[in-house]
Structure formats: C-alpha cells, structure tokens
C-alpha positions in Angstrom: 28.1 150.9 -29.9 28.6 148.1 -32.4 32.0 147.3 -30.7 30.4 146.5 -27.3 28.8 143.1 -27.0 25.8 142.9 -24.8 24.9 139.7 -23.0 21.9 137.9 -24.5 19.0 137.3 -22.1 18.6 133.8 -20.8 15.3 133.2 -22.6 17.0 133.9 -25.9 19.9 131.5 -25.4 17.6 128.7 -24.4 15.5 129.5 -27.4 18.5 129.3 -29.7 19.6 126.0 -28.2 16.1 124.6 -28.7 16.0 126.1 -32.2 19.4 124.6 -33.1 18.3 121.2 -31.9 15.1 121.5 -33.8 17.1 122.7 -36.8 19.4 119.7 -36.6 16.4 117.4 -36.6 14.9 119.2 -39.5 18.2 118.9 -41.4 18.3 115.2 -40.8 14.7 114.8 -41.9 15.5 116.7 -45.1 18.2 114.2 -46.1 17.4 111.5 -48.6 17.5 107.9 -47.4 20.7 107.3 -49.5 22.4 110.3 -47.9 21.5 109.0 -44.4 22.9 105.6 -45.3 26.1 107.2 -46.6 26.5 109.4 -43.5 25.9 106.3 -41.3 28.5 104.3 -43.2 31.0 107.2 -42.9 30.5 107.5 -39.1 30.7 103.7 -38.7 34.0 103.7 -40.6 35.3 106.6 -38.6 34.5 105.0 -35.3 35.9 101.6 -36.3 39.3 103.1 -36.6 39.3 103.8 -32.9 38.1 100.3 -31.8 40.4 97.3 -31.3 38.9 94.0 -32.2 40.3 90.7 -30.8 39.9 88.3 -33.7 41.4 85.3 -31.9 38.7 82.7 -31.6 39.9 79.8 -29.4 38.6 76.2 -29.7 37.2 76.6 -33.2 38.5 73.2 -34.4 37.0 71.4 -31.4 33.8 73.3 -31.8 33.6 72.2 -35.5 34.3 68.6 -34.6 31.6 68.7 -31.8 29.0 70.3 -34.2 29.7 67.7 -36.9 29.4 64.9 -34.3 26.1 66.3 -33.0 24.7 66.7 -36.5 25.7 63.1 -37.4 24.3 61.7 -34.1 21.4 64.1 -33.5 19.4 61.2 -31.9 22.3 59.8 -29.9 24.2 62.8 -28.5 25.8 60.6 -25.8 28.3 59.5 -28.5 29.7 63.1 -28.5 30.3 63.3 -24.7 34.1 63.0 -25.1 34.1 65.8 -27.5 31.9 67.9 -25.2 34.3 67.3 -22.4 37.2 68.3 -24.6 35.4 71.4 -25.7 34.5 72.4 -22.2 38.1 72.0 -21.1 39.3 74.1 -24.1 36.8 76.9 -23.3 37.8 76.9 -19.6 41.5 77.1 -20.5 40.9 79.9 -23.0 38.8 81.8 -20.5 41.4 81.5 -17.8 44.1 82.6 -20.3 42.0 85.6 -21.2 41.5 86.5 -17.5 45.3 86.2 -16.9 46.0 88.5 -19.8 43.5 91.1 -18.5 45.2 90.8 -15.0 48.6 91.4 -16.5 47.3 94.3 -18.5 45.8 95.8 -15.4 49.1 95.4 -13.5 51.0 97.1 -16.4 48.5 100.0 -16.2 48.9 100.2 -12.4 52.7 100.4 -12.8 52.5 103.1 -15.5 50.1 105.3 -13.6 50.4 104.5 -9.9 47.8 105.9 -7.6 49.2 108.3 -5.0 49.3 106.9 -1.5 48.1 109.3 1.1 48.7 108.5 4.8 45.6 108.6 6.9 45.1 111.8 8.8 43.4 112.2 12.1 40.1 114.1 12.1 39.1 116.6 14.7 36.3 115.5 17.0 33.0 117.1 16.1 32.1 120.0 18.2 29.3 119.2 20.6 26.7 121.9 20.9 26.1 123.1 24.4 22.6 122.3 25.5 20.4 125.3 25.8 19.4 126.3 29.3 16.1 127.5 28.1 13.1 125.3 28.2 9.6 125.8 26.8 7.9 124.6 29.9 9.8 127.0 32.2 8.7 130.5 31.1 11.1 132.3 33.4 14.0 130.9 31.2 12.5 132.5 28.1 14.0 136.0 28.9 17.6 134.8 29.6 
C-alpha cells in the first residue's frame, strides 16, 4: 500500500504550515547579523533590477540659486522673491509636463489593451411575490 497516497487530515496540514512558518522564523533567528545583512543586500539588489527610477530632477539650477540667495540674505528673504517666483514657475511647468507625460502613457496603454465595449442589456423585472391570503388575525385562513 506504499503506492497509494492517503490524504492527510486537516489538523496535520495546518500543523505543518504552522511548523514551517515557525521553522522559517527559527532559521532566520539562527543567522548571524552579517548573514542577515548579506541576504538583505542580495534581495535589495534583486528587486532594484525590476524598478525603474526617473533620475531627471527639474529646476535644480534655479533651486541652487534660490538656496544660495536665501543663505546670503537669511535676514532679508524679500531680496530673493524674484528667484522664488522663477522657482515656483519652473516647478509648475515641470509638474504639468510630468502630468502630460503620464496622460500620454495612459493613452498608449489604453490603445494597446482596449477595454471591451459591451452594449447595455435590458434586465427582467423582478418577480413580485403574490401576497398571501392567510392572516394571523383570521384563524379560518390558517387551514387553507
């Protein structure tokens, strides 16, 4: 009867799952701090391959000028108002450009995978239950 596999009872399978989770925790606790750090670095490197980073930082030159002005005139920040306006406009334009790029990307995705258009279908009216002719306050209707 070694060829026939018998199903395991539910209690045993949940115990195995619990034991495997506890075993995994125990394995992690047995690792040295260096091994944990190495494993973390390996997993971080593995996941970074799948992430796309946008390294474009708009308005850095204007930001640098504004910060330099604010450091030089930390008591008189009103002298940097023109740079602040310029920085605000730059950030607004960069934000709008980014939003436009996202909208174009969404349009491209929609064109690549269009959603199916299903025409509306009429629904059948709900059936109305016929009111019962029996009544609790009329005992002669109980036997119908």
